[in-house]
C-alpha positions as CSV (number, residue, x, y, z in Angstrom):
1,X,-10.0,25.9,7.1
2,X,-8.6,22.7,8.4
3,X,-10.5,19.6,7.5
4,X,-10.8,17.0,10.2
5,X,-11.2,13.3,9.9
6,X,-14.2,12.3,11.9
7,X,-17.0,9.7,12.2
8,X,-17.2,6.0,12.6
9,X,-17.6,3.7,9.6
10,X,-18.3,-0.1,9.3
11,X,-16.3,-1.6,6.4
12,X,-15.6,-5.0,4.8
13,X,-12.3,-6.1,3.5
14,X,-12.3,-7.7,0.0
15,X,-10.8,-11.2,-0.4
16,X,-7.3,-9.6,-1.2
17,X,-7.2,-7.7,2.1
18,X,-8.1,-4.3,0.6
19,X,-10.3,-1.8,2.4
20,X,-12.3,1.0,0.7
21,X,-11.8,4.3,2.5
22,X,-15.3,5.7,3.1
23,X,-16.1,8.6,0.8
24,X,-16.6,11.1,3.7
25,X,-13.1,10.2,5.1
26,X,-11.5,10.4,1.6
27,X,-13.3,13.8,1.0
28,X,-11.7,15.2,4.2
29,X,-8.2,14.2,3.4
30,X,-5.9,17.2,2.8
31,X,-5.4,17.7,-1.0
32,X,-1.7,17.7,-0.5
33,X,-1.9,14.1,0.6
34,X,-3.3,13.0,-2.7
35,X,-3.7,9.3,-2.7
36,X,-0.7,8.7,-0.4
37,X,-1.3,7.7,3.2
38,X,0.8,6.2,6.0
39,X,-0.3,3.1,7.9
40,X,1.2,2.2,11.3
41,X,0.5,0.0,14.2
42,X,-1.5,1.7,16.9
43,X,-0.6,1.8,20.6
44,X,-3.8,-0.3,21.2
45,X,-4.4,-3.3,18.9
46,X,-5.5,-1.3,15.9
47,X,-4.0,0.4,12.9
48,X,-3.6,4.1,12.4
49,X,-3.9,5.8,9.0
50,X,-2.3,9.2,8.6
51,X,-2.4,11.7,5.7
52,X,1.2,12.4,4.7
53,X,1.3,15.9,6.1
54,X,0.1,14.8,9.6
55,X,2.5,11.9,9.5
56,X,5.4,14.1,8.6
57,X,4.9,16.2,11.8
58,X,4.9,13.1,14.0
59,X,7.8,11.5,12.1
60,X,10.0,14.6,12.7
61,X,9.2,14.6,16.4
62,X,10.0,11.0,16.9
63,X,13.2,11.3,14.8
64,X,14.3,14.2,16.9
65,X,14.7,12.0,19.9
66,X,18.3,11.3,20.9
67,X,19.4,8.1,19.2
68,X,22.1,7.6,21.9
69,X,19.4,7.2,24.6
70,X,18.4,3.5,24.8
71,X,14.8,4.2,25.8
72,X,14.4,6.6,22.9
73,X,15.8,4.0,20.5
74,X,13.4,1.4,21.8
75,X,10.5,3.7,21.3
76,X,11.6,4.6,17.8
77,X,12.2,1.0,16.8
78,X,8.7,-0.1,18.0
79,X,7.0,3.0,16.7
80,X,8.3,2.8,13.2
81,X,8.3,-1.0,12.8
82,X,5.8,-2.0,10.1
83,X,5.2,1.6,9.0
84,X,4.1,1.4,5.4
85,X,3.0,3.9,2.8
86,X,-0.3,3.0,1.1
87,X,-1.8,4.4,-2.0
88,X,-5.5,4.7,-2.7
89,X,-6.5,3.2,-6.0
90,X,-9.1,4.7,-8.4
91,X,-12.0,3.6,-6.2
92,X,-10.4,4.5,-2.9
93,X,-9.2,1.1,-1.9
94,X,-5.9,0.4,-0.1
95,X,-4.1,-2.8,0.9
96,X,-3.9,-3.8,4.6
97,X,-0.7,-5.9,4.7
98,X,-1.1,-9.3,6.4
99,X,1.2,-8.5,9.3
100,X,-0.8,-5.4,10.1
101,X,-4.1,-7.2,9.8
102,X,-2.8,-9.9,12.2
103,X,-1.5,-7.3,14.7
104,X,-5.0,-5.6,14.8
105,X,-6.9,-8.9,14.5
106,X,-8.7,-7.6,11.4
107,X,-10.1,-10.4,9.2
108,X,-13.2,-9.6,7.2
109,X,-14.7,-6.5,8.8
110,X,-13.3,-3.3,10.2
111,X,-14.4,-0.1,11.9
112,X,-12.7,3.1,10.7
113,X,-12.8,5.9,13.3
114,X,-11.8,9.5,12.3
115,X,-9.8,11.2,15.1
116,X,-9.0,14.6,13.7
117,X,-5.6,14.2,12.1
118,X,-5.8,10.5,11.7
119,X,-8.1,7.4,11.4
120,X,-7.9,4.3,13.5
121,X,-8.8,1.0,11.9
122,X,-10.2,-1.7,14.3
123,X,-11.5,-5.2,14.4
124,X,-15.2,-4.5,15.4
125,X,-15.0,-6.7,18.5
126,X,-11.7,-5.3,19.8
127,X,-13.0,-1.8,19.1
128,X,-16.0,-2.4,21.3
129,X,-13.8,-3.7,24.1
130,X,-11.8,-0.5,24.1
131,X,-14.8,1.9,24.2
132,X,-15.8,3.5,27.5
133,X,-19.2,1.9,28.4
134,X,-19.7,3.8,31.7
135,X,-21.1,7.2,30.9
136,X,-20.1,8.8,34.3
137,X,-16.5,7.8,33.6
138,X,-16.7,9.3,30.1
139,X,-18.3,12.5,31.6
140,X,-15.5,12.8,34.1
141,X,-12.9,12.4,31.4
142,X,-14.6,15.0,29.3
143,X,-14.6,17.4,32.2
144,X,-10.9,16.7,32.9
145,X,-9.6,17.1,29.4
146,X,-11.9,19.8,28.0
147,X,-11.1,22.2,30.8
148,X,-7.3,21.9,30.3
149,X,-5.1,23.8,27.9
150,X,-5.1,21.3,25.0
151,X,-1.3,21.7,24.5
152,X,-0.8,20.6,28.1
153,X,-2.7,17.4,27.5
154,X,-0.7,16.5,24.4
155,X,3.1,16.4,24.8
156,X,3.6,16.1,21.0
157,X,1.8,19.4,20.4
158,X,4.1,22.4,20.3
């Protein structure tokens, strides 16, 4: 059975810029990932944390893009910049590099949001700004996306 990363967790960074991965998130990481995770900049102003197996699938798809196409190269360059491997220590902490914290605006507190194959790490204020506050809009999106073939809504799925 596939374990999914889910939930929303409020966390504090320690003075060295480390974040403790919540026990429920850590417990749902695939065993094959061990303590190795991949941290990248998100498309929104957040960070995205992937188990190695999930990252490998995305990495292969992005690397399969034609390097002789300028648009693909620009995407690859921006997608991979700042990508870093992080390792959980014995108590489940990992370092958020300064450049990544500045990108996401994360200072002392963070929200970790499990999204199935990955987690997003947000500054609490920015996270709140990106949430849908209008329930009718959220309902319409749910109807739109949940009545579609899931592979049609996700061009990376195949």
